C-alpha positions in Angstrom: 9.0 14.9 -14.1 10.6 16.6 -17.1 8.7 16.9 -20.3 10.3 15.7 -23.6 10.8 19.4 -24.6 12.5 20.2 -21.3 14.8 17.2 -21.5 15.7 18.1 -25.1 16.5 21.6 -24.0 18.7 20.4 -21.2 20.5 18.0 -23.5 21.2 20.7 -26.1 22.5 23.0 -23.4 24.7 20.4 -21.9 26.2 19.3 -25.2 26.7 22.9 -26.3 28.7 23.6 -23.1 30.5 20.3 -23.3 31.5 20.9 -26.9 32.8 24.3 -25.9 34.9 23.0 -23.1 36.0 19.6 -24.3 38.8 20.9 -26.6 40.4 22.4 -23.6 39.9 19.3 -21.5 40.7 16.6 -24.0 44.3 16.2 -23.0 45.7 12.9 -24.4 42.3 11.4 -25.2 42.8 11.3 -29.0 45.5 9.5 -30.9 46.7 12.7 -32.6 46.7 14.6 -29.3 48.4 11.7 -27.4 51.2 11.1 -29.9 51.7 14.8 -30.4 51.8 15.5 -26.7 54.3 12.7 -26.3 56.5 14.3 -29.0 56.4 17.8 -27.8 56.1 17.5 -24.0 58.0 20.2 -22.2 58.8 21.9 -25.4 61.1 19.1 -26.6 60.7 16.5 -29.2 60.3 13.3 -27.2 61.3 10.1 -29.0 61.6 6.6 -27.4 65.0 6.4 -25.8 66.4 3.3 -27.3 69.2 3.1 -24.8 66.9 2.2 -21.9 64.9 -0.4 -23.8 67.6 -1.9 -26.1 70.2 -2.3 -23.4 67.8 -4.3 -21.3 66.6 -6.3 -24.3 70.2 -7.1 -25.2 71.0 -8.4 -21.7 67.6 -10.2 -21.2 67.4 -8.6 -17.8 64.9 -10.0 -15.3 64.0 -6.6 -13.9 60.3 -5.9 -14.0 61.0 -2.3 -15.1 63.9 -0.9 -17.1 66.3 1.2 -15.0 67.0 4.8 -16.0 70.6 3.9 -16.8 72.4 0.6 -17.1 74.5 -0.3 -14.1 76.6 -3.1 -15.7 78.4 -2.9 -19.0 79.7 -6.4 -19.4 78.0 -7.2 -22.7 79.7 -6.0 -25.8 76.4 -4.8 -27.3 75.6 -2.9 -24.2 78.9 -1.1 -24.6 77.8 -0.2 -28.2 74.6 1.2 -26.8 76.5 3.3 -24.2 78.4 5.0 -26.9 75.2 6.7 -28.1 73.5 7.5 -24.8 74.3 11.2 -25.1 72.6 11.5 -28.5 69.6 9.5 -27.4 69.1 11.5 -24.3 69.4 14.9 -26.0 66.4 17.2 -26.6 65.2 17.7 -30.1 66.3 15.8 -33.2 69.9 16.8 -33.3 70.2 18.6 -30.0 72.5 16.2 -28.3 75.8 17.2 -26.7 78.8 16.5 -29.0 80.1 12.9 -28.6 83.6 11.7 -29.0 84.1 9.7 -32.1 84.6 6.0 -31.7 88.1 4.6 -32.0 88.9 3.5 -35.5 89.9 -0.1 -35.9 93.6 -0.7 -36.7 93.3 -3.8 -38.8 92.1 -3.6 -42.4 88.6 -4.9 -43.0 90.0 -7.6 -45.3 92.1 -9.2 -42.6 89.4 -11.3 -40.9 85.7 -11.5 -40.1 86.5 -9.9 -36.7 88.1 -6.9 -38.5 85.1 -6.6 -40.8 82.8 -6.6 -37.8 84.8 -4.0 -36.0 84.7 -1.7 -39.0 81.0 -2.3 -39.3 80.4 -1.2 -35.7 82.7 1.8 -36.2 80.8 3.0 -39.3 77.5 2.3 -37.6 78.4 4.5 -34.6 79.7 7.2 -36.8 76.5 7.2 -38.8 74.3 7.3 -35.7 76.3 10.2 -34.2 76.0 12.4 -37.3 73.4 15.1 -37.7 71.4 14.7 -40.9 73.1 17.6 -42.7 76.5 16.0 -41.8 75.6 12.4 -42.7 77.6 12.6 -45.9 76.4 11.1 -49.2 73.2 9.1 -49.5 72.6 6.0 -51.6 69.7 3.8 -52.6 69.4 0.7 -50.3 69.0 -1.9 -53.0 69.3 -4.9 -50.6 66.6 -3.9 -48.1 64.2 -1.0 -48.0 64.8 0.4 -51.5 64.9 3.9 -49.9 67.6 6.5 -49.5 70.0 5.8 -46.7 73.4 7.4 -45.7 76.2 5.7 -47.5 78.1 5.2 -44.3 75.1 3.5 -42.7 74.8 1.1 -45.7 78.5 0.4 -45.6 78.2 -0.5 -41.9 75.3 -2.8 -42.5 77.1 -4.6 -45.4 80.2 -5.2 -43.3 78.2 -6.5 -40.3 76.2 -8.9 -42.5 79.4 -10.2 -44.2 81.2 -10.6 -40.9 78.3 -12.5 -39.2 78.0 -14.8 -42.3 81.7 -15.6 -42.0 81.8 -16.0 -38.2 82.4 -19.4 -36.7 79.3 -21.1 -35.3 80.3 -20.5 -31.7 80.3 -16.7 -32.3 77.5 -16.4 -34.9 74.6 -16.0 -32.5 76.2 -13.3 -30.4 77.3 -11.3 -33.4 73.9 -11.7 -35.0 72.4 -10.2 -31.9 74.8 -7.3 -32.0 74.1 -6.7 -35.7 70.4 -6.6 -34.8 71.1 -3.9 -32.2 73.0 -1.8 -34.7 70.1 -2.0 -37.1 67.8 -0.9 -34.3 69.9 2.2 -33.8 70.0 2.9 -37.6 66.2 2.6 -37.6 65.9 5.0 -34.7 68.2 7.6 -36.4 66.1 7.4 -39.6 62.8 7.5 -37.7 63.7 10.6 -35.8 64.3 12.3 -39.2 61.0 10.9 -40.7 62.6 8.6 -43.2 59.7 6.2 -42.8 60.4 3.5 -45.4 64.0 3.1 -44.5 63.2 3.1 -40.8 60.4 0.6 -41.0 62.5 -2.0 -42.9 65.3 -1.7 -40.3 63.0 -2.0 -37.3 61.4 -5.1 -38.8 64.8 -6.6 -39.8 66.2 -5.8 -36.3 63.3 -7.7 -34.8 63.7 -10.6 -37.1 67.5 -11.0 -36.5 66.9 -10.6 -32.7 64.5 -13.4 -32.7 66.9 -15.6 -34.7 69.5 -14.9 -32.0 67.0 -15.6 -29.2 66.9 -12.0 -28.0 63.1 -11.8 -27.9 63.0 -8.7 -25.7 65.1 -6.8 -28.2 62.8 -8.1 -31.0 59.7 -6.9 -29.2 61.3 -3.5 -28.4 62.1 -2.9 -32.1 58.5 -3.5 -33.0 57.2 -1.4 -30.2 59.3 1.6 -31.3 58.1 1.0 -34.9 54.5 1.1 -33.6 55.2 4.4 -31.8 56.5 6.1 -35.0 53.7 4.6 -37.1 51.2 6.3 -34.7 53.1 9.5 -35.1 52.9 9.1 -38.9 49.1 8.5 -38.5 49.3 4.9 -39.9 47.0 3.7 -37.2 46.0 0.2 -38.5 49.7 -0.7 -39.2 50.6 0.6 -35.8 48.1 -1.6 -34.1 49.2 -4.7 -36.0 52.9 -4.0 -35.2 52.2 -3.4 -31.5 50.1 -6.5 -31.2 53.0 -8.5 -32.7 55.4 -6.8 -30.3 53.3 -8.2 -27.4 53.2 -11.6 -28.9 56.9 -11.8 -29.3 57.6 -10.8 -25.7 55.7 -9.2 -22.8 58.9 -9.1 -20.7 60.2 -5.6 -20.1 57.9 -4.3 -22.8 55.9 -1.4 -21.4 55.6 0.7 -24.5 53.4 -1.7 -26.6 50.5 -2.1 -24.1 50.6 1.7 -23.4 50.3 2.6 -27.0 47.7 -0.1 -27.6 45.7 1.3 -24.7 45.8 4.7 -26.4 44.6 3.2 -29.6 41.8 1.3 -28.0 40.7 4.2 -25.9 40.4 6.3 -29.0 38.4 3.6 -30.8 36.1 2.7 -27.9 33.3 5.2 -28.8 30.3 4.3 -26.6 31.7 0.8 -25.7 32.3 1.2 -22.0 33.9 -2.3 -21.7 36.5 -1.5 -24.4 37.2 1.9 -22.8 37.7 0.3 -19.3 40.0 -2.4 -20.8 42.0 0.2 -22.7 42.4 2.4 -19.5 43.5 -0.7 -17.5 46.2 -1.3 -20.2 47.4 2.3 -19.8 47.4 2.1 -16.0 49.3 -1.2 -15.8 51.7 -0.8 -18.7 54.6 0.1 -16.5 57.2 2.8 -16.6 57.8 4.0 -20.2 61.1 4.1 -22.1 61.4 7.9 -22.0 60.8 10.5 -19.3 58.4 12.4 -21.6 56.3 9.3 -22.4 56.1 8.4 -18.8 55.1 11.9 -17.9 52.2 11.7 -20.4 51.1 8.3 -19.1 51.0 9.6 -15.5 49.1 12.6 -16.6 46.6 10.4 -18.4 46.3 8.1 -15.4 45.4 11.1 -13.2 42.8 12.0 -15.7 41.3 8.5 -15.8 41.3 8.3 -12.0 39.6 11.7 -11.8 36.7 10.8 -14.1 36.2 7.4 -12.5 35.9 9.0 -9.1 33.9 12.0 -10.4 31.3 9.7 -12.0 30.4 8.3 -8.5 30.0 11.6 -6.6 29.6 15.3 -7.3 32.0 15.9 -4.4 34.8 14.2 -6.4 34.5 16.9 -9.1 36.4 19.4 -7.1 39.9 17.9 -6.7 41.2 19.3 -10.0 43.1 22.3 -11.2 41.5 22.0 -14.6 38.5 24.4 -14.8 37.1 22.7 -17.9 37.1 19.3 -16.2 35.3 20.8 -13.2 32.7 22.5 -15.3 31.9 19.4 -17.3 31.8 17.2 -14.2 29.4 19.6 -12.4 27.2 19.9 -15.5 27.1 16.2 -15.9 25.9 15.7 -12.4 23.4 18.5 -12.8 21.8 17.3 -16.0 22.3 13.5 -15.5 22.1 12.8 -11.8 22.8 9.2 -10.7 20.1 7.1 -9.2 
């Protein structure tokens, strides 16, 4: 039977060793570490790849997991998304391979609502393909975010809004959904360059317009991506609120929101084992993430969760790891706090 003094000494020794090793072993346990790891995995800046999520959201696919690439391009908005795949799949902020410019419409914008819409899509694609230093002049967005936005992007948004307003009823819903998709891409472009105010307004507006046009999956994806960037910007309370709203709008083909909520709850769990277990279950069952880097981080975290769950039950389960810090903490834990 250990005396109080001996137990205190053991506890102090254990916590000293654990505190020394935990920074090495922490992995994606904290919010800052998790979001930073997702952003810089493999030496590249990882951002949610809107093409995988938004294309599926646009088409309201019934697939349980989003495919790596779209196999059918029948929808007009999906074609719009395809035009930017190269940029979205590049590494770094502006590290995409050069893309061919979209074809300029032949009819003047004043000709019809269709022409205005075509010019809006054209300017939108041009704006999303531009590097920040080549985005041209910027202007104050007086109709939305009240933040600086590239003039070409604002011009696109104004043309799209005017065209949708003028469209006949039988075309209005489809064009409204396509307008929501273009705003989604504008928000993504701005978010990747840390224009937080302009980005946030566009993600929220894209979600609102998508819901109006009954594209709930796209609406939830827009909020999920906003939640991701809010986490990156350390706006944790706002991120949680947005991600919860994303799940309320739609849980169909929406793997990002539960994964990020799981990270937030895991960080906030403290000594609450029930909250920790629920958070880890959300991470495990979230599904394939919308970018390869995020999915890599999720799989790595699942391996860590599985390791500690198994290691808690038996000292023999401490050994199947290549992480020396994990091994040391596990063995020390069993030594100082044996089960039973």
